[in-house]
C-alpha positions in Angstrom: 9.7 -31.6 7.3 9.0 -28.8 9.6 11.2 -27.0 12.1 9.7 -25.2 15.1 11.2 -21.9 15.9 10.2 -19.8 18.9 10.4 -16.0 18.7 11.4 -14.0 21.7 8.9 -12.0 23.8 8.8 -8.3 23.3 6.7 -5.9 25.4 4.4 -8.5 26.7 3.7 -10.2 23.4 2.7 -13.8 23.3 5.2 -16.5 22.4 4.8 -17.1 18.6 5.4 -20.4 16.9 7.0 -20.3 13.5 7.7 -23.1 11.1 10.4 -23.3 8.5 9.0 -23.5 4.9 11.0 -25.7 2.6 10.6 -25.2 -1.2 11.5 -27.6 -4.0 14.2 -26.8 -6.6 11.4 -26.2 -9.2 9.7 -23.7 -6.9 13.0 -21.9 -6.4 13.6 -21.7 -10.1 10.0 -20.3 -10.6 10.6 -17.7 -7.8 13.8 -16.5 -9.3 12.1 -15.9 -12.7 9.4 -13.7 -11.3 9.2 -9.9 -11.3 9.7 -7.8 -8.1 6.0 -7.4 -7.4 5.3 -11.2 -7.7 8.3 -12.0 -5.5 6.9 -9.6 -2.8 3.5 -11.3 -2.9 5.1 -14.8 -2.7 7.3 -13.7 0.2 4.1 -12.5 2.0 2.4 -15.9 1.4 5.5 -17.9 2.6 5.7 -15.7 5.7 2.0 -16.3 6.5 2.5 -20.0 5.9 5.4 -20.1 8.3 3.2 -18.5 11.0 -0.1 -20.4 10.5 0.5 -23.5 8.3 -3.1 -24.8 8.7 -5.0 -21.6 8.1 -5.3 -21.6 4.3 -8.5 -22.6 2.6 -6.8 -25.3 0.4 -4.7 -26.7 3.2 -5.8 -30.0 4.8 -4.2 -32.2 7.4 -2.3 -35.3 6.3 -4.0 -38.7 6.7 -2.8 -42.3 6.8 1.0 -43.0 6.9 1.8 -39.3 6.6 -0.5 -38.1 9.4 1.4 -35.9 11.9 4.4 -35.4 9.6 
C-alpha cells in the first residue's frame, strides 16, 4: 500500500512526491533493538525510499497480479 503525499512549494522548488513507507511488526521490533547510529542510518534509508521508491539497485517493479500495486 502506498500513500501519495505532496509537499508544498518553497522558494520556487519543484513539487515533490513522497510515499508513505509501511513496515511490518517484525521490522519495527528489529528497529527498536538497534543502537542510535544504526537507527540514524535506517531513518535515512526509509526517508530516501519515501522520496524515490524505485531508485534502489535491488528494487524491481511488480509483475503479474501485483503489477501497479
